GUTORVO-942947 format. One line per 5 residues: number of its first residue (from 0); their letters; for each residue z negated, x, y negated of C-alpha. Coordinates in nm, 2 decimals. Layout:
% GUTORVO-942947
NUM	a	Z:X:Y | ...;
***
This chain:
% GUTORVO-942947
0	mnslf	9.38:16.50:-7.43 | 9.46:16.14:-7.33 | 9.43:16.01:-6.98 | 9.81:15.97:-6.93 | 9.87:16.33:-7.02;
5	kisil	9.60:16.44:-6.78 | 9.75:16.24:-6.50 | 10.10:16.39:-6.57 | 9.96:16.74:-6.56 | 9.77:16.67:-6.23;
10	taalg	10.09:16.51:-6.08 | 10.29:16.82:-6.17 | 10.03:17.05:-6.02 | 10.02:16.86:-5.70 | 10.40:16.86:-5.68;
15	avtal	10.40:17.23:-5.71 | 10.15:17.27:-5.43 | 10.31:17.01:-5.20 | 10.64:17.18:-5.23 | 10.50:17.43:-4.98;
20	satpe	10.36:17.35:-4.64 | 10.03:17.47:-4.49 | 10.23:17.68:-4.24 | 10.59:17.77:-4.31 | 10.82:17.57:-4.07;
25	wpewr	11.07:17.86:-4.02 | 10.88:18.17:-4.14 | 11.08:18.46:-4.00 | 11.40:18.58:-3.83 | 11.46:18.36:-3.52;
30	gpggq	11.20:18.10:-3.62 | 10.83:18.05:-3.54 | 10.73:18.34:-3.31 | 11.07:18.51:-3.35 | 11.20:18.40:-3.01;
35	ghaaa	11.49:18.18:-3.12 | 11.31:17.85:-3.04 | 11.28:17.57:-3.29 | 10.96:17.36:-3.30 | 10.93:17.09:-3.03;
40	nahpp	10.99:16.81:-3.28 | 11.32:16.96:-3.40 | 11.63:16.75:-3.33 | 11.92:16.90:-3.51 | 12.27:16.76:-3.49;
45	irwse	12.51:16.84:-3.21 | 12.83:16.76:-3.39 | 12.94:16.84:-3.75 | 13.23:16.99:-3.95 | 13.31:17.09:-4.30;
50	tegvv	13.35:16.72:-4.39 | 13.10:16.56:-4.15 | 12.72:16.59:-4.14 | 12.70:16.82:-4.45 | 12.41:16.70:-4.67;
55	wktai	12.48:16.98:-4.92 | 12.67:17.31:-4.94 | 12.56:17.58:-5.19 | 12.75:17.89:-5.28 | 12.52:18.19:-5.26;
60	pgrgw	12.61:18.47:-5.51 | 12.65:18.82:-5.38 | 12.67:18.92:-5.02 | 12.41:18.92:-4.75 | 12.35:18.85:-4.38;
65	sspvi	11.98:18.77:-4.39 | 11.88:18.44:-4.23 | 11.72:18.15:-4.43 | 11.35:18.11:-4.40 | 11.18:17.78:-4.49;
70	dgkqi	10.85:17.67:-4.63 | 10.83:17.30:-4.74 | 11.10:17.23:-5.00 | 11.18:17.60:-5.04 | 11.45:17.80:-4.86;
75	wltta	11.44:18.18:-4.92 | 11.70:18.44:-4.84 | 11.83:18.77:-4.99 | 12.16:18.88:-5.13 | 12.32:19.19:-5.27;
80	hetpa	12.53:19.21:-5.58 | 12.78:19.49:-5.52 | 12.97:19.72:-5.77 | 13.24:19.90:-5.56 | 13.27:20.27:-5.59;
85	kpeda	13.58:20.42:-5.74 | 13.81:20.56:-5.47 | 13.76:20.92:-5.58 | 13.38:20.88:-5.59 | 13.38:20.72:-5.24;
90	krrlt	13.59:21.01:-5.10 | 13.35:21.26:-5.25 | 13.04:21.10:-5.09 | 13.19:21.07:-4.73 | 13.10:21.33:-4.47;
95	antad	13.28:21.46:-4.17 | 13.08:21.22:-3.95 | 13.17:20.92:-4.15 | 13.52:20.97:-4.29 | 13.69:20.77:-4.02;
100	qplvl	13.44:20.48:-4.00 | 13.48:20.14:-4.17 | 13.22:20.18:-4.44 | 13.13:20.02:-4.77 | 13.05:20.25:-5.06;
105	lekvd	12.92:20.12:-5.39 | 12.87:20.25:-5.74 | 12.56:20.03:-5.76 | 12.38:19.75:-5.57 | 12.14:19.49:-5.71;
110	lhavc	11.91:19.34:-5.44 | 11.80:18.98:-5.51 | 11.57:18.71:-5.36 | 11.71:18.36:-5.38 | 11.52:18.03:-5.35;
115	vdrns	11.71:17.71:-5.27 | 11.57:17.36:-5.30 | 11.57:17.21:-4.95 | 11.64:16.86:-5.07 | 11.92:16.92:-5.32;
120	gkilr	12.06:17.26:-5.24 | 12.01:17.37:-5.60 | 11.93:17.73:-5.65 | 11.58:17.73:-5.80 | 11.53:18.11:-5.84;
125	dirlf	11.74:18.42:-5.83 | 11.51:18.72:-5.87 | 11.64:19.08:-5.89 | 11.40:19.30:-5.70 | 11.57:19.64:-5.68;
130	sekep	11.87:19.82:-5.83 | 12.02:20.13:-5.68 | 12.29:20.36:-5.81 | 12.52:20.52:-5.55 | 12.33:20.37:-5.26;
135	qwihe	12.38:20.49:-4.90 | 12.70:20.35:-4.74 | 12.68:20.07:-4.49 | 12.91:19.97:-4.21 | 13.15:19.69:-4.30;
140	lnsya	12.99:19.46:-4.04 | 12.65:19.50:-4.21 | 12.53:19.41:-4.56 | 12.28:19.56:-4.80 | 12.07:19.24:-4.76;
145	sptpv	12.06:19.20:-4.38 | 11.69:19.20:-4.30 | 11.55:18.85:-4.30 | 11.24:18.78:-4.53 | 10.91:18.67:-4.38;
150	lesgr	10.69:18.39:-4.52 | 10.33:18.29:-4.53 | 10.20:18.01:-4.74 | 10.24:18.10:-5.10 | 10.41:18.43:-5.04;
155	ayfhf	10.74:18.57:-4.94 | 10.81:18.93:-4.83 | 11.15:19.09:-4.88 | 11.25:19.41:-4.71 | 11.57:19.61:-4.77;
160	gtfgt	11.50:19.91:-4.55 | 11.52:20.24:-4.75 | 11.59:20.05:-5.07 | 11.24:19.89:-5.09 | 11.01:19.61:-5.00;
165	acvdt	10.87:19.34:-5.23 | 10.63:19.05:-5.23 | 10.69:18.73:-5.44 | 10.46:18.45:-5.52 | 10.66:18.15:-5.40;
170	rsgkv	10.49:17.91:-5.64 | 10.55:18.10:-5.96 | 10.84:18.33:-5.87 | 10.63:18.63:-5.99 | 10.69:18.96:-5.82;
175	lwtns	10.34:19.06:-5.70 | 10.43:19.42:-5.59 | 10.71:19.64:-5.48 | 10.72:19.96:-5.27 | 11.02:20.19:-5.26;
180	slrim	10.85:20.50:-5.13 | 10.96:20.48:-4.76 | 11.30:20.65:-4.76 | 11.53:20.71:-4.46 | 11.90:20.75:-4.38;
185	hengp	12.02:20.43:-4.21 | 12.38:20.55:-4.17 | 12.50:20.19:-4.12 | 12.27:20.02:-4.37 | 11.94:19.83:-4.33;
190	gsspi	11.89:19.59:-4.04 | 11.53:19.57:-3.91 | 11.35:19.26:-4.03 | 10.97:19.27:-4.11 | 10.70:19.08:-3.94;
195	lwknr	10.35:18.97:-4.05 | 10.02:19.05:-3.86 | 9.70:18.95:-4.05 | 9.71:19.15:-4.37 | 9.99:19.38:-4.26;
200	lifhl	10.36:19.37:-4.32 | 10.52:19.58:-4.03 | 10.87:19.71:-4.00 | 11.08:19.98:-3.83 | 11.21:20.29:-4.01;
205	dgsdt	11.45:20.44:-3.75 | 11.70:20.65:-3.93 | 11.92:20.94:-3.83 | 11.68:21.17:-4.01 | 11.33:21.03:-3.93;
210	qsvaa	11.20:20.76:-3.70 | 10.88:20.57:-3.75 | 10.70:20.24:-3.77 | 10.52:20.15:-4.09 | 10.27:19.88:-4.21;
215	ldttt	10.21:19.78:-4.57 | 9.89:19.62:-4.70 | 10.01:19.27:-4.79 | 9.77:19.25:-5.09 | 9.87:19.58:-5.26;
220	gqvaw	10.20:19.68:-5.10 | 10.05:20.03:-5.03 | 10.12:20.20:-4.70 | 9.84:20.11:-4.45 | 9.98:20.33:-4.18;
225	rttrs	10.30:20.50:-4.07 | 10.35:20.63:-3.71 | 10.62:20.88:-3.61 | 10.80:20.80:-3.29 | 10.69:21.03:-3.02;
230	gelas	10.96:20.99:-2.76 | 11.22:21.26:-2.70 | 11.56:21.17:-2.85 | 11.91:21.30:-2.82 | 11.99:21.60:-3.05;
235	npqlk	12.28:21.42:-3.23 | 12.12:21.25:-3.54 | 12.37:20.95:-3.50 | 12.20:20.87:-3.16 | 11.85:20.85:-3.31;
240	ksyat	11.89:20.55:-3.54 | 11.80:20.19:-3.46 | 11.78:19.85:-3.63 | 11.55:19.64:-3.40 | 11.27:19.41:-3.51;
245	pailk	10.92:19.43:-3.36 | 10.70:19.16:-3.22 | 10.33:19.10:-3.16 | 10.22:19.01:-2.81 | 9.88:18.97:-2.65;
250	lggre	9.84:19.21:-2.35 | 9.53:19.30:-2.16 | 9.31:19.09:-2.39 | 9.44:19.26:-2.71 | 9.72:19.21:-2.95;
255	qlisq	9.99:19.48:-2.94 | 10.29:19.56:-3.15 | 10.59:19.58:-2.92 | 10.85:19.80:-3.08 | 11.20:19.90:-2.97;
260	gadwi	11.33:20.23:-3.09 | 11.61:20.45:-2.99 | 11.58:20.54:-2.61 | 11.22:20.41:-2.59 | 11.02:20.09:-2.62;
265	ygydp	10.67:20.14:-2.75 | 10.33:19.96:-2.77 | 10.12:20.02:-3.08 | 9.78:19.90:-3.21 | 9.90:19.68:-3.51;
270	atgqe	9.58:19.75:-3.70 | 9.61:20.13:-3.69 | 9.95:20.22:-3.57 | 9.81:20.41:-3.28 | 10.06:20.45:-2.99;
275	lwkvr	9.93:20.29:-2.68 | 10.22:20.35:-2.44 | 10.59:20.40:-2.42 | 10.87:20.35:-2.16 | 11.20:20.52:-2.16;
280	ygqlg	11.51:20.31:-2.11 | 11.64:20.57:-1.87 | 11.98:20.60:-2.04 | 12.13:20.63:-2.39 | 11.99:20.36:-2.62;
285	fslss	12.05:20.36:-2.99 | 12.15:20.14:-3.28 | 11.96:19.85:-3.13 | 12.00:19.54:-3.34 | 11.89:19.26:-3.11;
290	ravfg	11.53:19.15:-3.08 | 11.34:19.15:-2.75 | 11.23:18.82:-2.60 | 10.91:18.77:-2.39 | 10.79:18.55:-2.11;
295	ggmay	10.57:18.58:-1.80 | 10.44:18.92:-1.89 | 10.79:19.05:-1.92 | 11.00:19.19:-2.21 | 11.38:19.14:-2.20;
300	lstgf	11.59:19.36:-2.43 | 11.93:19.52:-2.48 | 11.95:19.89:-2.52 | 12.21:19.91:-2.80 | 12.55:20.07:-2.85;
305	mkpei	12.80:20.27:-2.63 | 12.62:20.19:-2.30 | 12.45:19.85:-2.36 | 12.23:19.73:-2.08 | 11.99:19.43:-2.03;
310	qaiql	11.65:19.55:-1.91 | 11.35:19.36:-1.79 | 11.03:19.55:-1.84 | 10.70:19.42:-1.70 | 10.46:19.48:-1.99;
315	daqpe	10.14:19.38:-1.80 | 10.20:19.62:-1.51 | 9.93:19.87:-1.45 | 9.87:20.15:-1.54 | 10.17:20.12:-1.78;
320	pkhrw	10.47:19.89:-1.82 | 10.76:19.95:-1.58 | 11.12:19.84:-1.52 | 11.18:19.54:-1.29 | 11.56:19.50:-1.31;
325	kyskg	11.87:19.60:-1.52 | 12.21:19.43:-1.58 | 12.50:19.59:-1.77 | 12.79:19.34:-1.78 | 12.86:19.20:-2.12;
330	aptmp	12.53:19.31:-2.27 | 12.52:19.25:-2.65 | 12.46:19.52:-2.91 | 12.40:19.29:-3.21 | 12.31:18.93:-3.10;
335	slllv	11.96:18.88:-2.95 | 11.88:18.74:-2.61 | 11.74:18.39:-2.55 | 11.49:18.29:-2.29 | 11.47:17.92:-2.19;
340	gdely	11.25:17.85:-1.89 | 11.35:18.08:-1.61 | 11.69:18.16:-1.75 | 11.79:18.44:-1.98 | 12.10:18.39:-2.19;
345	fvsds	12.31:18.63:-2.40 | 12.66:18.67:-2.55 | 12.86:18.99:-2.60 | 12.96:19.10:-2.95 | 13.33:19.09:-2.88;
350	ggfft	13.52:18.88:-2.63 | 13.24:18.62:-2.63 | 13.12:18.66:-2.27 | 12.83:18.42:-2.24 | 12.60:18.51:-1.95;
355	cldak	12.30:18.34:-1.78 | 12.07:18.54:-1.56 | 11.77:18.45:-1.35 | 11.50:18.60:-1.57 | 11.27:18.68:-1.27;
360	tgaeq	11.53:18.87:-1.06 | 11.82:18.95:-1.29 | 12.06:18.76:-1.06 | 12.37:18.63:-1.24 | 12.39:18.25:-1.26;
365	yrerl	12.72:18.24:-1.44 | 12.93:18.44:-1.68 | 13.19:18.26:-1.90 | 13.44:18.41:-2.14 | 13.43:18.20:-2.46;
370	ggnhn	13.62:18.42:-2.69 | 13.54:18.51:-3.05 | 13.30:18.77:-3.20 | 12.93:18.74:-3.24 | 12.67:18.89:-3.48;
375	aspff	12.43:18.60:-3.51 | 12.18:18.52:-3.23 | 12.18:18.21:-3.01 | 11.89:17.97:-3.05 | 11.73:17.68:-2.87;
380	aggqi	11.66:17.35:-3.05 | 11.63:16.98:-2.94 | 11.69:17.07:-2.58 | 12.02:17.25:-2.64 | 12.14:17.61:-2.69;
385	ylpsr	12.34:17.68:-3.01 | 12.57:17.98:-3.01 | 12.71:18.09:-3.35 | 13.02:18.30:-3.38 | 13.16:18.53:-3.66;
390	egsvm	13.46:18.30:-3.68 | 13.24:18.02:-3.82 | 13.20:17.81:-3.51 | 12.88:17.71:-3.33 | 12.91:17.61:-2.96;
395	viqpg	12.64:17.37:-2.83 | 12.55:17.43:-2.46 | 12.33:17.25:-2.22 | 12.08:17.49:-2.07 | 12.07:17.54:-1.69;
400	kqfqp	12.21:17.74:-1.40 | 12.56:17.61:-1.45 | 12.77:17.64:-1.76 | 12.78:17.30:-1.94 | 12.94:17.32:-2.29;
405	ittnt	12.89:17.01:-2.51 | 13.09:17.07:-2.82 | 13.21:17.33:-3.07 | 13.17:17.28:-3.44 | 13.34:17.49:-3.71;
410	lngki	13.27:17.56:-4.08 | 13.47:17.76:-4.33 | 13.37:18.13:-4.35 | 13.20:18.37:-4.11 | 12.86:18.32:-3.96;
415	matpa	12.68:18.65:-3.96 | 12.33:18.52:-4.01 | 12.13:18.34:-3.74 | 12.08:17.97:-3.85 | 11.74:17.80:-3.91;
420	vvgrs	11.62:17.46:-3.78 | 11.36:17.22:-3.93 | 11.33:16.86:-3.82 | 11.67:16.70:-3.80 | 11.83:16.96:-4.02;
425	lfirt	12.03:17.27:-3.94 | 12.06:17.54:-4.21 | 12.36:17.76:-4.16 | 12.44:18.06:-4.38 | 12.80:18.18:-4.38;
430	drsly	12.94:18.47:-4.57 | 13.01:18.23:-4.86 | 12.76:17.95:-4.86 | 12.44:17.79:-4.73 | 12.47:17.45:-4.56;
435	riesl	12.22:17.18:-4.47 | 12.36:16.98:-4.19 | 12.21:16.67:-4.05 | 12.31:16.35:-3.86 | 12.13:16.02:-3.83;
440	tr	12.22:16.00:-3.46 | 12.27:16.27:-3.21;
***
């Protein structure tokens, strides 16, 4: 083997390695730590349009609302290739409880992992992970590929709720393992995103039939533990389901899994799944989609559909967590909350009521009607708040106790997925495409 050939092989190998970072820059839903905050060195653009600031735009095949996650030059997301059910088959599968709802029914769905090159926007990999005939229906505002993947260096984990979970080697594209043993009835489709803790991949399984939290061994994909929810729930199965995403928080000198289910928030030992405590919302709380945020020993959450309410729960209270305040005007059912300093921000799903509260007391600082509809969650980057809407716009807002809008930017298509931020770049997934947006000056 000549020396030039040896050098070319070494260069190629190094290139494959350096395509990934030591720590993924945007590893999970809502960024590092899952709180909707970009890294301190992130400075994304404030102004853009379909014709301004777009570095590249890539059509993503299929349909999915999962957010992009980013590791070095790789961007990963999921998508679903849908084969619609014939009208007579769809009618046969509907029940009395679902016949009048806006549902999507399929003959078949293929669930894929997609890798996009961060520099060029080129699709590098399109990996089919699961295929399901006559899958459960979903709500038309949801997708079969809504849970966001989670990354660690060299590995990507993809979760599709009842349809299965998979691990992919991000260097080779090889599927390392799959697990489709954990089945539940979602009713509205999968929604909860997974999180990583040490060698555990943890996610919620809150269906209308059974409600639990589960952890898979990240090496084998086998179930490490599964804990059934212990809190008493409403008798109606439709009021037992939930779609929230858990978090890991250090409390009382130990790491705890903070987990929102229907009607209750729980604390678990992430190593064993043992329940440590639970607190009831005190009212109906189901179909939670937003993710709790944390600060100053407090958890801030929305209780879900029908009677949504913002609640502040002091997690470090003794002998168990307790409510500190509640607020009910314009509480979101799908977008997550955003905590910046001592202010808590959120937007209602419909009507676009944007609210700022004093996080310590719950006192209203302002409430502005912006209009539009919102599925994606607000995020904080470069000192600004970014507020995406289903109509394809992103409003940029100056944080503070008074409402200070900066600008509104619009792309073609709907924004259902929460964007990602790395450095000077903003990555926005619409229902049609993935964009990389950047400006040389802010």
